[in-house]
N, C-alpha and C positions, 0 to 999 in steps of 0.2 A: 562862560564862568570867568571870576575874576582868579589869576594866577599871581601870586607873587614869586619870583626868583631871586636866589641871594647867591648872589656873584655872579659879574659879569666878564670873567672867563674864556673860555673854548667850547664849557660844555654848557655854561650858563648863557652864551648867546645863543649855541646850536639850539638848545630848548625853545629862549626868546622867539629863535624867529620861526620855528617849525608849528610851534603853537600860538601866533598870534594872528593865524588866517582865520581861526576858527574863538577864538580867545582875547576877554582884555586881558594884557601885560603888561607888569610892572617889573622893573627890575631894579632892585638894588645894591650899589657897592660902595663902601668907604671911599672908594679912590675915584673921581668923577671923569678922570680921562682916560679909565676903561669903558666906559659909558660911552664912547664914543663909537664903537663897534658892533651896540646895539641898536636895532632898525625897529621900530613897528612897534614901540611901546612907550610907556611913562619910564622917566628914568628918574629915579630916587636916590639922594645920597644921605638923605637926613632917614634918620630911624621913623620919627615921630610921623614922617607920611606914609609911612607903614598903614600903621594905626588910619590914617585918613583913608588910605585905599581899600581896606576891610576884604581883604583876601578870600578868597573861599578854599585855594589851597596853597603852601606853601614849600615850593621845590629850593629844596637847599643844594646848591651848585658851589657851596665857597669850598676854598681846600681843604683837602682834608686832614689835616690837622686841627682845621678850625668850625669842624661839623656839627663837632654839639655845641660849642662856645657859641656861634651864630644863630643855634638856637635858641639858645638860651638868653641871647640878647632882645630876640624879637620877639618871645614867649608872651611877656606881658603887653604886645598891640595887638592881639591876634584876639580874634572872636573863641569861646571856648569850641565852638564846629568846625573850627577851621582843621582841614586835613593837615599835619606837617609829611612833608615828603623828602626822604635822600636818597642818591641816588651812587651814596659812597662803592667804591669796588672796596673796601674794607669795610665789615661791620662791627671790629672791635668797639664794644662801648655803647654800641647802638639802643642795643632790645634793652638793656637795663634805663638808660635817657627813657624813650618810649615808654614804659613801666610807670615810671617816676613822675613822668609829666601827665597823663592820664588822658590823651589826648587821642582820635582817631591820628594815623598813622599810615603810610606805605612806605617801606626801604624796596627800593628796589637798584638792580647794576644794570645799564646797556653796557655790554660785553665791545664798546670799539670806541676809538676815540679820534680827535681830528687828527692826529698824528700819521696813522697809517692807514685810517678806514676808509672807502669812498662814500661820501655821504651822499652822494646822487643815487648812492644804489646797496641799500643795505642789507637785501636779501639774503646775503651771506653770513650775516653777521649775525648774535645772539644776544637775549636781555633776559635779565633772571630778576624774577617777583618773588619776596620773602613770604613765604606763606602765613606768618602770624603778624601780615597786615588788615586794616580794615575793607571790611567787602568793597566798598565807595571808593579805596584809591585804590585798590585792584583793579577795579572796573577801569577806572581813568585811566591808568597805565597800560593796561591790556589794550586797549582800543588805540592808544597813544602808539606803542609798539608795533599794533597789527598796521596801525596805518603807515608804516617806516617799512611794513613787510619784513621786520626784524623775527627770528624765530626765540618763540619765550618758552621758559623751563620757570619751574616753582619749587624752590630750595627755601627750607629754616634759615636760619641763621648761621646754625650750626653749621647745616650742609652747604650752604653756601662758601662760607672761610675753608672747608674742607676743600671744595670743588675749584678756590682761584689758588688754593697752596697747589694744585696740580696745574692748573691750565694757563694760570701767571709765573709765578713764583721757579719751574723749572724751565721755561723760555727766557726769563728775566736773569737767572742765574746762569746758564746757558751763553746768553748774550755776555753779561759781562766778565764772566770768565774769558772770553774769546776775544773780547775788548783789552783785558786785563797783557794778555799776550803778542797782541797783535804789533807788527813791522810795520815799517812804512814800505808799500810796494812801488815800485816805478813804473811794474807793466801788470796789474792786477789780474788775476781771472775774472769771469763771469761770478763765480759762487763766491769769492772773496767781496767782491762791491757789492752783492747783494745782502750779506753778511754786513758789512758797513754802512750799506743803509738803515740796517733793524740797529743795529749800536748806535748809531749818530741819534736815531727818532726815538729808541728807547733812553738816549742820555739827555735827551731835551726835556724831557720829564721833572717834574716838582722832587728834588730828591726826598723830598719827605715822604712824597707818595712811594717812591721805589723804596725805602727804608719801610714801610708799613706793609706795604704786601710782602716782601721778603722775609719779615717779623712775625709776620702770621706763624702761630705756637703748631701749624700741621706742617709749616714748608721744610725742618729739619728731617723730617721723615722721607721728605720728595728730595732731597740735595742728598740723602745717605744713596738711596738707587740709581741718581745720577754716580756717584763716587763708586759707588761698585760695578756700575758696567763699565767705568772707563779703566779700572783696576784690571777687568778681564780682557777688555780691549788693548789695553798694552801689555799684558801678557801675550797674546796670540800675536803683537805687531814685533815684539823680542822674540818668540820665538820663530819666528818667520812659518809659520804655520798655514799654507792654502786652506786645508780644510776645515781646519776651525775657525778660517775667516769665512769660508762659504759657509757655513753654518751660523756664524752670529750674523752674516747680512741673509739668511736667509728666514733668521726669525724678528730678524726687523723687517722684513718684508711683511711678516705674515702680522703683525701689530699693526702697520700702518695701511693695511691693504680697505 
Protein backbone atom coordinates (compact mmCIF):
# COMPACT_ATOMS: atom_id res chain seq x y z
CA UNK A 1 0.00 0.00 0.00
CA UNK A 2 1.21 3.52 -0.76
CA UNK A 3 1.14 5.46 2.51
CA UNK A 4 1.77 9.18 2.83
CA UNK A 5 2.82 10.48 6.25
CA UNK A 6 2.43 14.19 6.99
CA UNK A 7 5.02 15.45 9.46
CA UNK A 8 8.48 14.08 10.19
CA UNK A 9 8.41 14.58 13.95
CA UNK A 10 8.79 11.82 16.54
CA UNK A 11 5.55 10.00 15.76
CA UNK A 12 5.80 10.57 12.00
CA UNK A 13 9.27 9.01 11.96
CA UNK A 14 8.05 6.17 14.18
CA UNK A 15 5.15 5.28 11.86
CA UNK A 16 7.39 5.56 8.79
CA UNK A 17 9.80 3.11 10.40
CA UNK A 18 7.24 0.47 11.44
CA UNK A 19 5.30 0.64 8.17
CA UNK A 20 8.23 0.68 5.74
CA UNK A 21 8.83 -3.08 5.99
CA UNK A 22 5.54 -3.90 4.26
CA UNK A 23 4.44 -0.71 2.49
CA UNK A 24 5.69 2.01 0.17
CA UNK A 25 6.12 5.05 2.39
CA UNK A 26 6.50 8.74 1.60
CA UNK A 27 7.06 11.33 4.33
CA UNK A 28 6.25 14.99 3.75
CA UNK A 29 7.50 17.91 5.82
CA UNK A 30 7.89 21.59 4.96
CA UNK A 31 11.21 21.55 6.82
CA UNK A 32 13.64 19.33 4.85
CA UNK A 33 16.06 19.14 7.78
CA UNK A 34 13.52 17.07 9.72
CA UNK A 35 13.52 14.47 6.96
CA UNK A 36 17.08 13.53 7.91
CA UNK A 37 15.63 11.31 10.63
CA UNK A 38 13.40 9.27 8.30
CA UNK A 39 14.63 6.09 6.64
CA UNK A 40 13.42 3.53 4.08
CA UNK A 41 10.99 6.04 2.61
CA UNK A 42 10.54 8.69 -0.07
CA UNK A 43 11.25 12.15 1.34
CA UNK A 44 8.99 14.96 0.11
CA UNK A 45 9.13 18.69 0.83
CA UNK A 46 6.96 19.96 -2.06
CA UNK A 47 3.19 19.35 -1.67
CA UNK A 48 2.82 18.69 -5.41
CA UNK A 49 4.98 15.60 -4.97
CA UNK A 50 2.18 14.10 -2.88
CA UNK A 51 -0.12 14.13 -5.91
CA UNK A 52 2.54 12.31 -7.94
CA UNK A 53 2.94 9.71 -5.19
CA UNK A 54 -0.85 9.13 -5.27
CA UNK A 55 -1.22 7.63 -1.76
CA UNK A 56 -3.94 5.20 -0.79
CA UNK A 57 -3.91 6.43 2.80
CA UNK A 58 -2.59 9.64 4.38
CA UNK A 59 -1.50 9.46 8.03
CA UNK A 60 -1.48 12.94 9.52
CA UNK A 61 1.29 13.16 12.13
CA UNK A 62 1.56 16.95 12.02
CA UNK A 63 1.72 18.91 15.28
CA UNK A 64 -1.69 18.93 16.95
CA UNK A 65 -2.43 22.59 16.26
CA UNK A 66 -1.85 22.03 12.54
CA UNK A 67 -3.69 18.70 12.10
CA UNK A 68 -6.79 20.04 10.34
CA UNK A 69 -4.79 22.66 8.42
CA UNK A 70 -2.42 19.96 7.12
CA UNK A 71 -5.38 17.93 5.88
CA UNK A 72 -6.91 20.95 4.12
CA UNK A 73 -3.63 21.70 2.32
CA UNK A 74 -3.24 18.23 0.82
CA UNK A 75 -6.91 17.37 0.26
CA UNK A 76 -6.99 18.73 -3.33
CA UNK A 77 -3.96 16.57 -4.16
CA UNK A 78 -5.56 13.28 -3.12
CA UNK A 79 -7.69 10.77 -4.98
CA UNK A 80 -11.33 10.63 -3.76
CA UNK A 81 -10.76 7.09 -2.47
CA UNK A 82 -7.68 8.00 -0.40
CA UNK A 83 -8.28 7.29 3.29
CA UNK A 84 -7.59 10.18 5.66
CA UNK A 85 -6.06 9.13 8.98
CA UNK A 86 -5.10 11.05 12.09
CA UNK A 87 -3.33 9.95 15.28
CA UNK A 88 -4.18 13.08 17.28
CA UNK A 89 -4.37 12.83 21.07
CA UNK A 90 -7.18 15.41 21.13
CA UNK A 91 -10.02 15.03 18.62
CA UNK A 92 -11.51 18.51 18.92
CA UNK A 93 -12.78 19.64 15.51
CA UNK A 94 -11.87 16.43 13.69
CA UNK A 95 -15.34 14.89 13.64
CA UNK A 96 -16.68 18.04 11.98
CA UNK A 97 -13.76 18.15 9.53
CA UNK A 98 -14.29 14.56 8.40
CA UNK A 99 -18.00 15.15 7.95
CA UNK A 100 -17.24 18.20 5.81
CA UNK A 101 -14.53 16.42 3.78
CA UNK A 102 -16.82 13.54 2.84
CA UNK A 103 -13.86 11.16 2.49
CA UNK A 104 -13.20 7.75 4.01
CA UNK A 105 -11.30 8.30 7.25
CA UNK A 106 -9.90 6.61 10.31
CA UNK A 107 -9.12 8.37 13.56
CA UNK A 108 -6.98 6.66 16.16
CA UNK A 109 -4.84 7.52 19.15
CA UNK A 110 -1.70 5.52 19.96
CA UNK A 111 -1.54 6.25 23.68
CA UNK A 112 2.20 6.20 23.98
CA UNK A 113 5.01 8.45 22.85
CA UNK A 114 8.75 8.30 22.33
CA UNK A 115 9.31 10.28 25.54
CA UNK A 116 8.32 7.48 27.94
CA UNK A 117 7.41 4.33 26.01
CA UNK A 118 9.76 1.45 25.29
CA UNK A 119 9.27 1.33 21.53
CA UNK A 120 10.90 -2.10 21.41
CA UNK A 121 8.12 -3.55 23.57
CA UNK A 122 4.68 -1.93 23.42
CA UNK A 123 2.72 -4.86 24.85
CA UNK A 124 1.76 -2.84 27.94
CA UNK A 125 0.69 0.21 25.91
CA UNK A 126 -2.76 1.04 24.53
CA UNK A 127 -4.32 2.46 21.39
CA UNK A 128 -7.80 3.78 20.66
CA UNK A 129 -9.62 3.50 17.34
CA UNK A 130 -12.61 5.78 16.83
CA UNK A 131 -15.79 3.81 16.10
CA UNK A 132 -17.12 6.30 13.52
CA UNK A 133 -14.13 5.54 11.27
CA UNK A 134 -14.61 3.80 7.92
CA UNK A 135 -14.31 0.01 7.84
CA UNK A 136 -11.13 -0.27 5.75
CA UNK A 137 -9.40 2.37 7.85
CA UNK A 138 -10.23 0.54 11.06
CA UNK A 139 -9.00 -2.75 9.60
CA UNK A 140 -5.69 -1.13 8.61
CA UNK A 141 -4.99 0.35 12.04
CA UNK A 142 -6.25 -2.69 13.91
CA UNK A 143 -3.80 -4.87 11.96
CA UNK A 144 -1.01 -2.36 12.56
CA UNK A 145 -1.64 -2.04 16.28
CA UNK A 146 -1.98 -5.80 16.65
CA UNK A 147 1.41 -6.22 14.98
CA UNK A 148 2.85 -3.86 17.62
CA UNK A 149 1.12 -5.92 20.35
CA UNK A 150 -0.81 -2.88 21.56
CA UNK A 151 -4.01 -3.26 23.56
CA UNK A 152 -6.78 -1.88 21.34
CA UNK A 153 -9.97 -0.13 22.44
CA UNK A 154 -12.76 1.38 20.38
CA UNK A 155 -14.47 4.60 21.47
CA UNK A 156 -16.58 7.23 19.78
CA UNK A 157 -15.14 10.72 19.33
CA UNK A 158 -16.99 11.86 22.47
CA UNK A 159 -16.00 8.82 24.53
CA UNK A 160 -12.38 9.31 23.47
CA UNK A 161 -12.22 12.87 24.78
CA UNK A 162 -13.89 11.82 28.04
CA UNK A 163 -11.31 9.04 28.46
CA UNK A 164 -8.40 11.34 27.67
CA UNK A 165 -9.62 13.87 30.23
CA UNK A 166 -9.24 11.12 32.85
CA UNK A 167 -6.15 9.26 31.63
CA UNK A 168 -4.06 12.25 30.53
CA UNK A 169 -5.42 15.40 32.17
CA UNK A 170 -5.16 14.05 35.72
CA UNK A 171 -1.50 12.89 35.50
CA UNK A 172 -0.55 15.95 33.44
CA UNK A 173 -2.09 18.34 35.98
CA UNK A 174 -0.62 16.43 38.93
CA UNK A 175 2.85 16.51 37.38
CA UNK A 176 2.60 20.22 36.59
CA UNK A 177 1.56 21.02 40.16
CA UNK A 178 4.48 18.95 41.49
CA UNK A 179 6.91 20.83 39.23
CA UNK A 180 5.36 24.18 40.17
CA UNK A 181 6.08 23.73 43.90
CA UNK A 182 9.35 21.83 43.47
CA UNK A 183 12.53 23.12 45.14
CA UNK A 184 16.09 22.08 44.35
CA UNK A 185 17.19 19.00 46.29
CA UNK A 186 20.90 18.39 46.92
CA UNK A 187 20.14 14.84 48.01
CA UNK A 188 16.82 13.88 46.38
CA UNK A 189 15.11 10.65 47.34
CA UNK A 190 14.14 7.92 44.89
CA UNK A 191 10.48 8.98 44.67
CA UNK A 192 11.46 12.62 44.09
CA UNK A 193 13.86 11.64 41.30
CA UNK A 194 11.20 9.52 39.61
CA UNK A 195 8.73 12.41 39.72
CA UNK A 196 11.39 14.73 38.33
CA UNK A 197 12.02 12.39 35.40
CA UNK A 198 8.30 12.37 34.61
CA UNK A 199 8.07 16.15 34.94
CA UNK A 200 11.04 16.76 32.63
CA UNK A 201 9.62 14.36 30.06
CA UNK A 202 6.20 15.99 30.19
CA UNK A 203 7.61 19.50 29.89
CA UNK A 204 9.64 18.46 26.84
CA UNK A 205 6.35 18.04 24.97
CA UNK A 206 4.91 20.74 22.72
CA UNK A 207 3.16 23.54 24.66
CA UNK A 208 0.16 23.40 22.36
CA UNK A 209 -0.26 19.66 22.93
CA UNK A 210 -0.24 20.13 26.71
CA UNK A 211 -2.65 23.06 26.43
CA UNK A 212 -5.13 21.23 24.21
CA UNK A 213 -5.18 18.16 26.46
CA UNK A 214 -5.73 20.30 29.56
CA UNK A 215 -8.34 22.43 27.76
CA UNK A 216 -10.40 19.34 26.99
CA UNK A 217 -13.97 20.30 28.05
CA UNK A 218 -14.06 17.25 30.33
CA UNK A 219 -10.88 18.22 32.21
CA UNK A 220 -12.35 20.68 34.78
CA UNK A 221 -14.53 17.95 36.31
CA UNK A 222 -11.47 15.72 36.74
CA UNK A 223 -9.42 18.53 38.27
CA UNK A 224 -12.24 19.32 40.67
CA UNK A 225 -11.99 15.76 42.00
CA UNK A 226 -8.25 16.31 42.58
CA UNK A 227 -9.01 19.50 44.50
CA UNK A 228 -11.57 17.73 46.68
CA UNK A 229 -9.24 14.84 47.49
CA UNK A 230 -6.34 17.22 48.22
CA UNK A 231 -8.53 19.27 50.54
CA UNK A 232 -9.53 16.10 52.40
CA UNK A 233 -5.91 14.99 52.70
CA UNK A 234 -4.91 18.43 53.99
CA UNK A 235 -7.56 18.25 56.70
CA UNK A 236 -6.28 14.84 57.82
CA UNK A 237 -2.70 16.09 57.95
CA UNK A 238 -3.57 19.27 59.82
CA UNK A 239 -5.62 17.27 62.34
CA UNK A 240 -2.82 14.69 62.65
CA UNK A 241 -5.53 12.02 62.66
CA UNK A 242 -3.90 8.57 62.23
CA UNK A 243 -7.22 6.73 61.97
CA UNK A 244 -8.45 9.03 59.19
CA UNK A 245 -5.10 8.64 57.40
CA UNK A 246 -5.35 4.86 57.66
CA UNK A 247 -8.86 4.95 56.14
CA UNK A 248 -7.65 7.29 53.41
CA UNK A 249 -4.72 5.04 52.47
CA UNK A 250 -6.90 1.92 52.59
CA UNK A 251 -9.42 3.47 50.22
CA UNK A 252 -6.65 4.40 47.78
CA UNK A 253 -5.11 0.91 47.90
CA UNK A 254 -8.53 -0.52 47.11
CA UNK A 255 -8.82 1.73 44.05
CA UNK A 256 -5.45 0.79 42.57
CA UNK A 257 -5.59 -2.90 43.50
